[in-house]
C-alpha distance (Angstrom), angle and dihedral (degrees) to the residues before:
residue distance angle dihedral
M1 . . .
S2 3.76 . .
S3 3.86 116.9 .
T4 3.88 91.0 -154.8
I5 3.85 113.5 120.6
R6 3.77 109.0 -117.8
K7 3.79 137.6 163.5
L8 3.84 114.4 -89.7
D9 3.83 116.3 -112.9
G10 3.83 109.8 -96.9
K11 3.76 92.5 -124.5
V12 3.81 92.9 52.1
L13 3.86 91.8 45.7
R14 3.77 93.8 52.9
R15 3.78 93.1 47.4
L16 3.85 90.6 51.1
Q17 3.85 91.4 46.5
S18 3.81 91.7 48.7
Q19 3.79 90.7 70.2
V20 3.82 90.2 63.1
Y21 3.87 89.2 65.6
V22 3.77 102.2 21.8
T23 3.76 112.3 48.4
S24 3.82 100.0 139.4
L25 3.74 141.7 -4.9
A26 3.87 90.3 -90.4
S27 3.82 90.0 57.2
A28 3.78 90.2 54.0
V29 3.83 90.6 50.8
R30 3.78 90.6 51.3
E31 3.80 95.0 51.2
L32 3.88 93.0 50.3
A33 3.83 95.3 42.1
Q34 3.88 88.0 52.4
N35 3.81 89.5 49.8
A36 3.77 88.4 54.5
V37 3.77 94.0 51.1
D38 3.85 89.0 47.7
A39 3.83 87.3 57.0
N40 3.86 89.2 57.0
A41 3.77 93.2 -108.4
T42 3.84 116.1 176.6
V43 3.85 94.2 -174.5
L44 3.75 125.0 47.9
D45 3.81 127.8 -178.9
V46 3.83 121.1 -173.4
Y47 3.74 128.9 -173.3
F48 3.75 127.0 176.4
D49 3.83 136.6 173.5
L50 3.74 115.5 -143.0
H51 3.88 92.5 -167.4
A52 3.85 98.5 47.2
L53 3.96 95.7 29.7
D54 3.89 88.1 -128.7
L55 3.81 124.1 149.4
V56 3.83 134.0 -168.8
V57 3.80 121.2 -175.8
T58 3.81 121.7 -178.3
D59 3.80 127.4 -174.7
N60 3.89 138.7 172.0
G61 3.87 93.2 -135.6
S62 3.77 128.2 134.7
G63 3.89 91.8 -71.2
I64 3.84 128.2 -142.1
S65 3.91 120.6 -77.9
P66 3.82 116.5 -123.6
Q67 3.76 93.3 -112.0
D68 3.83 91.9 55.0
M69 3.83 94.9 47.5
N70 3.84 92.9 86.8
L71 3.83 90.6 49.3
V72 3.75 95.3 52.6
G73 3.81 112.5 103.3
C74 3.78 93.9 19.2
Q75 3.79 110.3 130.9
S76 3.84 114.5 -96.0
Y77 3.85 95.4 1.9
T78 3.68 109.6 131.8
S79 3.97 141.9 154.5
K80 3.70 94.4 -153.4
M81 3.87 104.4 77.8
A82 3.80 142.4 6.1
Q83 3.84 99.7 -170.7
L84 3.79 137.9 16.5
D85 3.78 95.0 -101.3
D86 3.85 87.8 65.0
L87 3.76 91.1 72.0
T88 3.80 90.6 72.5
S89 3.79 90.0 68.9
I90 3.84 101.6 32.7
Q91 3.77 118.2 123.8
T92 3.75 102.0 -176.6
Y93 3.88 131.0 91.4
G94 3.86 94.0 -130.5
F95 3.79 129.1 51.7
R96 3.79 107.7 136.8
G97 3.78 97.8 79.8
E98 3.86 90.8 -135.3
A99 3.85 110.4 103.1
L100 3.91 97.4 77.3
H101 3.89 89.6 38.1
F102 3.82 93.6 57.6
L103 3.86 92.6 40.2
S104 3.87 88.0 55.0
T105 3.85 88.7 57.0
V106 3.85 94.5 57.8
A107 3.75 101.9 29.8
D108 3.82 145.2 34.8
I109 3.85 107.1 -101.2
T110 3.82 130.0 -169.8
I111 3.78 121.3 178.8
Y112 3.79 125.1 -159.1
S113 3.86 114.8 -171.3
K114 3.79 142.4 163.0
S115 3.75 129.6 -169.0
K116 3.78 122.5 -153.5
D117 3.69 89.9 -122.3
Y118 3.80 91.7 63.3
N119 3.73 133.2 56.5
S120 3.76 99.0 -145.7
T121 3.76 135.6 69.7
W122 3.83 113.5 -125.1
V123 3.86 124.2 -152.2
R124 3.80 130.6 -161.1
A125 3.85 125.1 -174.0
F126 3.74 107.7 -160.6
P127 3.01 125.9 -86.2
G128 3.75 91.5 12.9
E129 3.85 129.4 87.9
A130 3.79 126.1 -86.5
R131 3.77 121.5 -99.6
M132 3.75 139.1 174.5
L133 3.78 117.0 -91.9
C134 3.77 115.1 -132.0
E135 3.89 132.3 -167.3
G136 3.71 110.1 -77.3
D137 3.72 92.4 8.9
D138 3.76 94.7 125.6
D139 3.68 124.0 109.1
A140 3.84 109.5 -105.9
S141 3.81 90.6 -144.8
A142 3.73 93.5 53.6
K143 3.77 115.9 122.8
Y144 3.90 93.4 -139.3
K145 3.79 123.9 40.7
V146 3.84 114.4 -146.3
E147 3.84 117.2 -169.0
P148 3.78 119.9 -152.2
F149 3.83 115.9 -102.3
N150 3.77 119.4 -100.8
K151 3.78 118.5 -94.9
D152 3.76 95.1 -111.1
S153 3.82 96.0 43.5
S154 3.72 136.7 73.0
G155 3.85 135.5 -157.1
T156 3.73 146.9 112.3
T157 3.79 136.9 -105.3
V158 3.79 120.9 -159.9
L159 3.75 117.1 -164.5
I160 3.79 118.2 -166.3
T161 3.86 121.5 -174.9
N162 3.70 138.2 167.0
M163 3.73 91.4 25.7
L164 3.83 117.7 -163.0
H165 3.86 91.1 4.3
N166 3.82 91.7 147.0
L167 3.91 92.6 47.1
P168 3.77 104.4 59.8
V169 3.78 96.4 171.8
R170 3.81 91.7 48.6
R171 3.83 90.8 46.2
Q172 3.90 91.9 51.2
M173 3.84 90.4 49.3
V174 3.91 91.6 48.8
S175 3.91 90.5 47.2
Q176 3.73 90.7 54.0
D177 3.85 95.2 53.3
P178 3.85 109.5 115.0
E179 3.78 113.3 -102.5
F180 3.88 92.6 -123.6
K181 3.88 89.2 54.7
T182 3.86 95.2 55.3
C183 3.83 90.8 41.6
N184 3.83 93.8 49.6
I185 3.75 93.3 49.9
I186 3.77 91.9 50.4
K187 3.77 90.0 48.5
D188 3.87 90.3 52.7
D189 3.79 91.0 49.2
M190 3.81 94.3 48.1
F191 3.83 88.1 45.9
Q192 3.78 89.4 56.9
L193 3.85 91.5 52.2
L194 3.85 91.3 49.3
M195 3.70 95.5 47.1
R196 3.89 85.6 63.6
K197 3.86 96.7 33.0
P198 3.90 102.2 29.1
Y199 3.86 92.8 170.6
L200 3.74 94.2 57.2
Q201 3.81 108.1 118.9
V202 3.82 108.5 -136.8
T203 3.81 131.1 -175.9
V204 3.75 118.2 -176.8
R205 3.93 117.6 -171.6
Y206 3.81 127.5 171.1
T207 3.77 143.3 177.9
N208 3.78 114.7 -130.4
T209 3.73 129.7 -143.3
K210 3.87 90.5 -90.6
K211 3.92 85.1 57.3
E212 3.87 91.9 -113.1
E213 3.86 112.9 144.9
K214 3.71 113.9 -134.3
I215 3.81 139.7 173.6
L216 3.86 109.1 -120.3
F217 3.79 92.6 -168.5
E218 3.80 144.8 -43.6
S219 3.83 126.8 -141.7
K220 3.80 105.8 -169.2
S221 3.79 102.6 116.9
V222 3.83 96.8 81.0
T223 3.76 111.6 96.3
Q224 3.79 136.3 -177.8
S225 3.73 90.9 -104.2
D226 3.87 91.9 64.3
D227 3.83 115.1 87.6
T228 3.72 122.5 -123.2
Y229 3.79 96.6 -91.6
E230 3.83 95.5 44.2
A231 3.78 85.3 52.4
Y232 3.90 90.4 52.3
F233 3.69 89.3 51.1
Q234 3.78 94.6 50.6
I235 3.89 93.7 43.9
V236 3.82 90.0 54.8
K237 3.77 91.2 52.1
N238 3.84 95.0 43.7
I239 3.86 94.8 52.3
Y240 3.85 105.9 29.0
G241 3.82 99.9 25.8
S242 3.74 122.0 -140.3
V243 3.74 97.7 -17.9
I244 3.76 90.0 146.4
P245 3.82 132.5 -7.2
S246 3.87 111.5 -90.7
N247 3.80 90.6 -129.4
V248 3.78 90.5 69.6
L249 3.76 94.1 53.6
K250 3.87 111.6 98.9
K251 3.70 122.6 -157.2
V252 3.79 118.9 -132.8
S253 3.77 133.0 -174.6
L254 3.88 138.2 172.5
S255 3.78 134.0 178.2
F256 3.84 127.6 -160.1
K257 3.76 120.0 170.6
E258 3.78 105.0 -63.3
F259 3.86 94.4 -8.2
Q260 3.79 123.4 92.9
L261 3.71 128.6 -177.7
N262 3.90 126.3 -167.1
G263 3.74 129.2 165.6
V264 3.79 149.5 111.2
I265 3.77 133.6 -96.1
S266 3.82 128.8 -167.5
K267 3.69 117.3 -118.3
S268 3.71 90.5 -155.2
P269 3.78 124.0 52.6
I270 3.81 129.9 -114.5
R271 3.85 126.3 -151.3
F272 3.75 97.7 -115.6
K273 3.80 135.5 50.9
E274 3.78 97.8 -144.2
F275 3.82 91.4 104.3
Q276 3.77 99.3 66.9
F277 3.82 113.4 108.7
I278 3.83 133.0 168.2
Y279 3.85 119.0 -175.7
I280 3.67 128.8 -168.1
N281 3.84 114.3 -157.5
G282 3.81 87.4 -23.4
R283 3.88 94.8 -49.6
K284 3.79 121.2 111.6
W285 3.80 116.6 -108.3
C286 3.78 106.9 -137.6
S287 3.83 109.3 -168.1
P288 3.81 116.3 140.9
S289 3.75 91.2 -177.5
F290 3.81 93.8 54.5
M291 3.84 90.4 44.7
K292 3.73 88.0 54.7
V293 3.90 90.8 52.4
I294 3.81 86.0 52.7
G295 3.78 93.2 48.2
N296 3.78 90.5 50.6
L297 3.72 90.4 51.0
F298 3.86 93.6 56.1
T299 3.86 90.6 40.7
S300 3.85 91.5 52.6
A301 3.81 88.7 51.0
G302 3.89 92.9 53.0
F303 3.76 90.9 -119.2
G304 3.78 110.7 -170.5
L305 3.75 98.5 8.5
Y306 3.82 90.2 108.8
D307 3.84 90.9 55.2
V308 3.81 92.5 50.4
K309 3.74 94.7 51.2
N310 3.75 93.0 46.7
A311 3.76 93.8 45.8
G312 3.79 90.9 71.9
Q313 3.74 93.6 -137.7
K314 3.75 121.4 147.1
T315 3.70 114.3 -165.3
G316 3.79 100.8 179.0
G317 3.87 91.3 -121.9
K318 3.72 137.0 29.9
T319 3.68 118.2 -25.8
Y320 3.72 118.3 -100.0
N321 3.77 118.6 -99.3
Q322 3.81 119.0 -74.3
Y323 3.89 119.3 -152.0
P324 3.65 133.7 173.0
M325 3.85 121.0 -119.2
F326 3.72 114.7 -134.8
F327 3.86 140.7 163.1
L328 3.81 114.8 -169.7
N329 3.80 125.3 -175.7
L330 3.79 117.2 -160.9
E331 3.74 124.4 -168.1
C332 3.86 118.2 -167.7
P333 3.85 139.2 144.3
L334 3.73 114.3 -60.0
T335 3.82 118.6 -110.6
I336 3.85 129.1 -170.2
N337 3.74 90.1 -129.6
D338 3.91 93.4 59.1
L339 3.77 91.6 49.6
I340 3.81 100.1 50.8
Q341 3.81 101.6 39.9
D342 3.81 95.5 103.0
P343 3.79 139.3 0.4
S344 3.77 90.0 -125.5
K345 3.91 86.5 63.9
H346 3.73 91.1 -119.9
I347 3.91 121.3 142.9
F348 3.75 116.4 -137.3
E349 3.80 100.5 172.0
P350 3.84 115.1 13.7
S351 3.73 121.3 -146.7
F352 3.78 91.1 -125.8
A353 3.83 94.1 45.3
H354 3.85 88.0 128.6
I355 3.73 90.5 63.7
L356 3.83 101.9 29.0
K357 3.85 95.9 53.8
P358 3.82 95.5 54.6
L359 3.70 90.7 44.4
V360 3.85 92.7 54.4
L361 3.75 92.7 43.1
K362 3.81 90.5 49.3
V363 3.82 91.2 51.9
L364 3.84 92.4 49.0
K365 3.81 94.1 45.8
S366 3.79 89.2 48.6
F367 3.81 90.1 50.4
L368 3.83 92.4 50.0
K369 3.81 91.3 47.6
Y370 3.80 92.1 51.0
Q371 3.79 90.3 48.7
G372 3.85 90.0 53.7
Y373 3.80 100.3 -100.9
S374 3.76 128.9 124.6
A375 3.79 120.1 -149.0
S376 3.76 111.2 -154.5
I377 3.89 95.8 178.5
D378 3.74 121.3 126.7
I379 3.75 99.3 -126.7
Q380 3.80 95.5 -172.3
A381 3.81 90.5 51.4
H382 3.77 91.8 51.6
Q383 3.74 92.4 49.4
N384 3.74 91.0 54.9
N385 3.70 101.4 42.9
S386 3.74 120.1 89.6
P387 3.87 116.3 -110.1
T388 3.73 111.9 -80.9
K389 3.78 117.4 -120.2
S390 3.89 117.7 -110.8
R391 3.79 118.2 -111.8
S392 3.72 113.0 -102.7
E393 3.79 123.0 -152.8
I394 3.78 114.9 -85.1
K395 3.75 112.2 -105.4
A396 3.73 120.6 -121.4
S397 3.73 93.3 -119.3
M398 3.70 98.0 43.7
P399 3.82 112.1 123.6
L400 3.81 119.9 -124.4
I401 3.75 109.3 -119.3
L402 3.80 122.8 -166.5
P403 3.79 124.3 -177.5
I404 3.75 110.9 -145.8
K405 3.78 123.6 -156.4
R406 3.86 121.1 -153.1
N407 3.75 128.4 -147.9
Y408 3.76 97.3 29.0
S409 3.78 134.5 137.2
I410 3.74 132.6 -145.4
L411 3.72 93.3 -114.5
D412 3.82 91.0 58.5
T413 3.78 89.0 71.4
K414 3.79 117.7 103.3
M415 3.75 110.1 -112.8
K416 3.82 119.9 -165.3
F417 3.69 127.7 -160.2
A418 3.76 115.8 -126.0
K419 3.78 122.0 -125.9
I420 3.75 119.4 -108.8
A421 3.84 121.7 -137.6
S422 3.69 103.6 -162.5
K423 3.82 120.0 -156.2
G424 3.70 107.7 -96.5
P425 3.78 145.8 128.6
S426 3.79 118.2 -45.4
V427 3.77 122.0 -103.0
E428 3.71 90.6 -103.1
N429 3.81 90.6 64.0
Q430 3.78 100.8 35.5
D431 3.74 129.3 44.0
R432 3.76 100.9 -167.1
I433 3.72 119.2 52.5
S434 3.71 126.4 164.5
H435 3.87 115.1 -117.1
Q436 3.77 96.4 162.3
A437 3.73 120.5 135.0
I438 3.79 117.5 -117.1
S439 3.74 111.7 -86.8
R440 3.67 118.4 -121.8
Q441 3.81 89.8 -140.4
R442 3.67 89.9 70.3
F443 3.75 94.7 71.4
K444 3.75 127.2 66.6
P445 3.79 112.9 -127.0
V446 3.87 117.6 -105.2
F447 3.76 92.0 -141.1
N448 3.87 133.5 29.9
Q449 3.81 114.7 -121.8
A450 3.84 94.4 -98.2
K451 3.81 94.2 53.5
L452 3.84 89.8 44.0
N453 3.66 93.3 55.1
Q454 3.75 91.7 48.4
L455 3.67 92.4 49.3
K456 3.77 92.1 51.8
E457 3.82 91.2 51.8
N458 3.76 91.1 50.8
L459 3.72 93.5 51.1
K460 3.78 94.5 51.6
V461 3.83 118.7 112.0
H462 3.90 107.3 -117.0
H463 3.67 130.0 -172.3
I464 3.68 114.7 -96.4
Q465 3.87 108.9 -108.9
Q466 3.84 98.4 -162.7
D467 3.75 120.2 88.3
C468 3.79 118.1 -105.8
W469 3.78 133.7 -165.7
L470 3.77 87.8 -112.7
D471 3.90 118.3 84.1
I472 3.76 94.1 -92.7
K473 3.85 90.1 140.4
N474 3.79 91.6 71.2
V475 3.83 92.8 58.9
N476 3.78 111.2 109.9
R477 3.79 104.1 -122.5
N478 3.82 91.5 -172.3
T479 3.81 93.6 68.6
N480 3.74 112.8 113.7
L481 3.84 98.7 -128.8
D482 3.78 92.9 170.4
S483 3.75 94.0 73.5
K484 3.88 100.7 25.7
E485 3.73 118.7 86.3
I486 3.80 117.9 -148.2
E487 3.85 108.8 -147.3
L488 3.69 114.9 -147.6
H489 3.81 122.2 177.7
I490 3.76 143.4 170.5
T491 3.73 130.7 -146.2
R492 3.78 130.5 -158.3
E493 3.85 89.8 -104.7
Q494 3.89 91.0 54.0
L495 3.80 90.5 47.3
I496 3.85 91.1 56.3
K497 3.86 88.9 51.1
C498 3.78 93.7 49.6
K499 3.89 120.2 111.8
V500 3.76 125.5 -151.6
I501 3.82 115.4 -115.3
N502 3.71 100.3 179.7
Q503 3.81 147.6 -55.7
L504 3.82 116.3 -81.9
D505 3.82 124.0 -147.1
N506 3.84 89.9 -25.7
K507 3.82 86.0 -78.6
F508 3.82 109.9 75.8
I509 3.77 139.3 31.2
L510 3.83 119.7 -136.6
L511 3.79 114.7 -137.1
K512 3.74 134.7 -172.1
S513 3.81 128.0 -157.2
P514 3.80 129.2 -175.7
S515 3.78 114.6 -129.0
E516 3.78 129.8 -148.5
K517 3.77 90.6 -80.4
I518 3.77 117.4 72.1
S519 3.78 92.7 -136.8
S520 3.79 95.4 49.8
Y521 3.82 129.9 87.1
G522 3.78 133.4 177.8
L523 3.77 123.6 -145.3
Y524 3.74 119.4 -152.7
I525 3.77 136.2 -175.3
L526 3.83 117.2 -139.2
D527 3.81 117.7 -159.2
Q528 3.86 102.7 -137.8
H529 3.77 93.1 -157.6
A530 3.81 95.3 49.0
C531 3.80 92.0 42.7
D532 3.81 94.8 52.8
E533 3.73 90.1 41.5
R534 3.85 91.8 56.7
I535 3.93 89.7 47.1
K536 3.76 93.3 52.1
L537 3.69 94.7 43.6
E538 3.76 94.1 54.6
A539 3.91 89.8 47.5
L540 3.76 89.8 52.9
L541 3.76 96.2 46.7
Q542 3.74 91.4 45.2
D543 3.77 93.7 54.5
F544 3.77 94.7 45.1
I545 3.77 98.4 43.9
L546 3.87 90.8 48.0
E547 3.90 86.7 53.7
V548 3.72 89.5 50.9
I549 3.76 92.0 49.1
S550 3.85 93.5 49.3
T551 3.91 90.6 41.1
T552 3.87 93.1 -119.9
V553 3.73 99.6 122.1
Y554 3.74 111.4 139.9
S555 3.80 110.6 -127.0
K556 3.77 117.1 -166.0
S557 3.81 123.6 -151.8
V558 3.75 118.4 -107.6
S559 3.80 126.5 -156.0
N560 3.88 129.3 -158.8
C561 3.76 94.1 8.1
S562 3.84 116.3 133.6
F563 3.73 138.8 121.1
E564 3.75 139.3 -171.9
V565 3.81 122.2 -95.8
N566 3.71 131.5 -175.5
I567 3.79 123.4 -119.9
T568 3.78 92.1 -100.9
E569 3.84 93.1 52.4
L570 3.76 90.2 43.2
G571 3.84 92.9 59.1
L572 3.79 89.9 48.6
L573 3.81 95.4 50.1
Q574 3.77 93.4 46.1
H575 3.65 92.2 52.2
Y576 3.78 94.1 54.1
K577 3.80 95.4 37.8
G578 3.81 92.4 115.2
E579 3.78 89.8 49.7
F580 3.90 92.5 55.7
Q581 3.80 89.4 44.4
R582 3.84 90.0 60.6
W583 3.90 88.3 56.2
G584 3.85 90.2 50.6
V585 3.77 97.0 -99.6
Y586 3.81 115.5 130.4
Y587 3.73 127.4 -179.0
D588 3.73 143.6 157.6
V589 3.90 135.3 -156.6
K590 3.82 126.4 -113.8
E591 3.76 114.3 -166.1
S592 3.85 126.8 -170.5
P593 3.74 131.3 -178.5
N594 3.85 114.0 -95.0
E595 3.72 93.2 5.2
D596 3.80 135.6 94.3
P597 3.82 113.3 -100.3
K598 3.73 119.4 -100.9
L599 3.83 126.5 -137.3
V600 3.83 107.8 -139.7
I601 3.84 112.6 -155.4
L602 3.81 109.4 -142.0
S603 3.74 102.2 177.8
L604 3.84 141.9 -8.8
P605 3.82 136.3 -160.7
E606 3.76 108.8 -88.5
C607 3.75 93.8 -118.5
T608 3.87 90.9 68.6
F609 3.79 99.6 55.7
Q610 3.80 99.0 87.7
K611 3.79 92.8 42.2
F612 3.77 98.8 50.9
N613 3.79 96.7 43.0
D614 3.80 91.1 179.5
D615 3.76 91.7 -47.3
N616 3.82 99.6 147.8
T617 3.80 91.5 171.0
F618 3.73 92.7 58.9
L619 3.74 93.0 44.4
K620 3.87 92.0 48.5
A621 3.80 90.1 50.5
G622 3.84 92.5 48.2
L623 3.83 94.3 49.6
L624 3.83 94.6 46.3
E625 3.87 91.5 44.7
H626 3.80 90.5 55.9
A627 3.78 93.5 44.0
H628 3.73 91.8 53.4
A629 3.83 91.8 45.2
L630 3.81 87.5 54.8
R631 3.84 91.1 48.9
L632 3.81 92.7 49.6
G633 3.82 93.8 45.0
K634 3.81 93.5 -113.9
K635 3.68 90.7 121.8
F636 3.85 128.7 35.2
P637 3.81 121.2 -125.9
I638 3.86 104.9 -117.6
A639 3.70 93.0 -163.5
K640 3.71 93.1 58.3
I641 3.76 93.6 43.6
L642 3.84 92.3 51.3
C643 3.80 92.1 48.1
S644 3.78 89.6 56.5
K645 3.82 88.6 53.8
P646 3.77 106.7 46.2
D647 3.78 95.6 151.5
E648 3.72 97.4 49.1
T649 3.82 112.5 131.2
L650 3.81 116.3 -123.6
N651 3.75 114.2 -122.0
D652 3.85 137.3 159.1
N653 3.82 95.1 -106.1
M654 3.82 100.1 50.0
W655 3.90 93.1 79.7
W656 3.80 89.5 79.2
K657 3.84 91.8 65.6
Y658 3.88 90.8 61.6
M659 3.84 97.2 48.9
N660 3.93 91.1 109.6
C661 3.75 87.3 56.7
I662 3.76 102.1 63.3
P663 3.73 115.3 100.4
L664 3.83 114.6 -110.1
F665 3.87 95.1 -124.0
L666 3.88 89.2 55.7
R667 3.78 90.2 46.3
D668 3.77 91.1 51.7
I669 3.82 89.7 51.2
F670 3.89 90.1 54.4
N671 3.72 91.3 45.6
S672 3.81 90.6 53.8
K673 3.84 92.4 45.9
A674 3.78 90.6 50.8
C675 3.74 92.7 49.5
R676 3.77 95.2 49.5
S677 3.79 94.6 46.9
A678 3.85 98.4 42.7
I679 3.79 126.2 100.2
M680 3.78 109.5 -79.7
F681 3.78 134.4 -140.2
G682 3.82 106.1 -87.8
D683 3.84 95.6 36.3
N684 3.69 111.9 126.7
L685 3.78 118.6 -134.1
L686 3.74 132.9 -165.3
L687 3.74 120.8 -130.4
N688 3.80 94.0 -104.0
E689 3.84 90.9 49.0
C690 3.87 88.8 55.3
E691 3.69 88.7 51.5
I692 3.75 94.0 48.9
L693 3.83 87.4 50.0
L694 3.66 93.9 52.7
K695 3.78 93.2 47.7
N696 3.75 93.1 52.4
L697 3.71 89.6 48.9
T698 3.83 93.2 57.1
A699 3.80 87.8 54.8
C700 3.78 92.0 59.3
K701 3.83 123.6 102.5
M702 3.79 93.3 -132.8
P703 3.80 105.3 25.3
F704 3.79 98.8 162.3
Q705 3.85 99.6 67.9
C706 3.85 136.9 45.3
A707 3.76 122.9 -129.8
H708 3.78 92.6 -81.3
G709 3.83 96.0 46.8
R710 3.78 99.9 -99.0
P711 3.89 115.9 138.4
S712 3.78 113.3 -97.7
V713 3.89 94.5 -166.7
V714 3.80 125.1 34.1
P715 3.86 125.4 -173.8
I716 3.81 109.1 -132.7
T717 3.76 104.8 177.9
G718 3.75 149.0 -16.3
I719 3.87 122.5 -132.0
E720 3.80 120.8 -156.5
M721 3.91 120.5 180.0
S722 3.82 136.9 179.3
T723 3.80 113.2 -95.5
N724 3.79 94.6 -117.9
I725 3.81 93.8 56.5
L726 3.81 88.6 47.3
D727 3.73 91.4 54.7
T728 3.72 97.7 44.5
A729 3.83 106.5 33.9
F730 3.77 111.1 7.3
S731 3.79 107.3 50.2
F732 3.80 123.8 133.1
N733 3.87 89.2 -110.7
I734 3.84 93.9 59.5
Q735 3.81 114.7 147.1
H736 3.78 94.4 -137.9
P737 3.88 108.6 79.0
D738 3.83 91.8 -170.8
Y739 3.83 88.3 69.9
D740 3.80 97.9 38.1
I741 3.80 100.3 118.1
C-alpha cells in the first residue's frame, strides 16, 4: 500500500459518507418521513420489510415538478436555502440536499411524484432519467405496484429496495437487529414529527422476519377540533398504546419572551425512562447530563413513592424504579448552530441552553409542587458536578472496611424522620397530595438544651484513668481521636483464619483473628442472621442456576393468569420469549380487535408460586423489568451465552458466572426465602454450631454481605500488646477462660 497522499475515489467517498445518514432501516424511514413533512404532507403512509430491507413511503405533499425530478438526489442540490443566513428562517428538517443522495449510493431508489401544476405522475429510477408514468406502464414482475396519482391530487412515493446491498457486513448487522428495536426507533421518530404536526395522519405497516404483515400503529384520530394537549394525549396512545391512563397526564405550559414551552407530564410514575422527550423547534434534545439533573429533581421529591406504597405490592426486595413520563415541546428563535449539530437533526447543546434549562426546571418544579411534592435538590450543584459513577457489584474477595470514630455519643448520630403516606384518594382522583416530611417543629423536645448537653457528655466514651495490667500506659493520650478515623478491615483470608470465641446475646458471634504481627489480634462481630442468610441464598441460587444451565428447571402450569400489555411491551416480551423460557417462564399472546393484547402465562418455575399468589401486577412488573434490563444490557441473556458455549462442562462452581443473568424478580424471591429460613436473632447456638456457620460463610462467593446488602461481619477493634505481656499473661494456654481471646 502506497503512503502517498491522494484524493479518495468518488465512489468510495460517497459510500463512506452514506453511513453518516443511513445507519439502519429506521434511519432511512426517518429521513423520508421528514422529507414528507417538509413537503407539507397531511397524510403519510410508511411500509417496511424487515426481512428484505425494503421501504415504501407515500405522502400527499406538494410533489416534485418534472424539471426538478432529475435534480432530486444530486448531492448538495436543495430548494430550502441559497446562503447560510437563510438557515435562521428555515422551518424544515432537511436543507442539505444529501439524504436521498447518500441513500441512492447504498440502495436501489425509485421516486414517483406529481405536482399540482401538472396532470401526470413522473417516475425516476436512480441513476436514470425521469420520465412520465403512463397507465399500465408498470413492470408486471415488479415486487411493489405503484399507481399514478389522481389528476387533482399531488404527492410523492419513494421506493427503496435492496438496501445496503454493497455493504454486506452492515446489511448483516442491520438484519440481526431485534424487531422491537427497529420498531421502537421508528415510533420515537414518528412521535417527534407528530409532536410538531399533531394533525398529520400516519399509518406505519411492516413485514417481520417471519414474513407476517402487521400494522405498527395508526395515528388518524387526531382532528383539528382537538386542542394541542388533547392531541398530545391521543398521539401517545396511538403510537405507544396504553402506557399510562390519559387522565394521569397533566398539561404544562410556560412563556418567556420569545420562548414557549408546551407539553404533558404524568402524575403517576412508570417503571422505565424511555418515555422522556424534549424537543426544540421539532428537533430532539439529546442531553444525558440534563436528563440526569431532571431525574435527580424527581428523585429528591420522592416522586412515585406514594403510588408504590398504595399499590399494596410487596416485591421482597427494593421496589422497581419509578420514573416520570414527559413530553415537552420548546419553541425558540432558530440558530445556525442548532441546525447543523448532527445529520440526524438532533440537538445536543442548544444555543439558548442558559435560558431553556431554567425554563424546563421551573416547569418541572412547579408541577411537583402542585402535585404535593417538595424538591430539595440543588439544581445548580448537580449541573456543575461531574457525573457520578455507577455502583459495580462487590467482588467476592473484596475486604470489608469500616471506619470507626472514637469519642462519640449516640445522640451525635443524624436521625431522619420518615415520610408518611396517608391513606387517601389515588393520584387519578386527586391532584394535590401532601408528600411533605414531618416537621421537627411539630414535636416538643424531650430535653431542654442544658440537659441534652449534659446527657451527651455522660454518654461519651472516655479513656479509663485507672491503671490496668494491660499496657495502657503506652497509649498516646494526646492523640486527637475525635477527628481521626481508625480504619479496620477484614479480608477473605483473615475470615478463614478467624476462630469463634462465643455467641453474644443470641444475636452475634464474637470472632478473633491474628494479624501479621504476632502481638496483634482483631476482634470481629458476625451477624448470625445475615451470615446464615448469605449461606442459604447462595445455596438456593446455585441449585436453581445449575438447573437452568442443564435445562432441568421444573415449570408448573398456571391457570387464569393473564394481563394486558401495550404494543411496545408486547414486542419486547415476544423478542425475549426464549430467554424467559430458559428461566421456566412460559407465556403466549392473545390478541383481539380494538383491544390491547393480553399476555397469557402458561407456566412458571415452582419457586415462584408462593410469592406471586395470583399477583399479576407484580408478575407483569417483574417480566417487564427483566426485558428492559436485557434490552439496555444491564442483564446478560443466559440463553445466548449458553448457546455460544455448547461444549462447556457442567460443574458446581460455574453457576457464579451467570449471576448477572438471573431476573431481578426471581432474585428477590430467593432473597426472601433465604431471609425467612435463616437463623434468627434470639436463636441460641452451641459453639460447634457457630464454628460450622463460620466455616460455611468462608465458602461463600460474597461472604461479607447478606442477601439484602447488609454486612455479615464487622471489625470492631484491633488489640496490640508488648511481647513480654503476651508471653507472661496473654498466651493461648492461659488458665483464665474469661480472658482467653
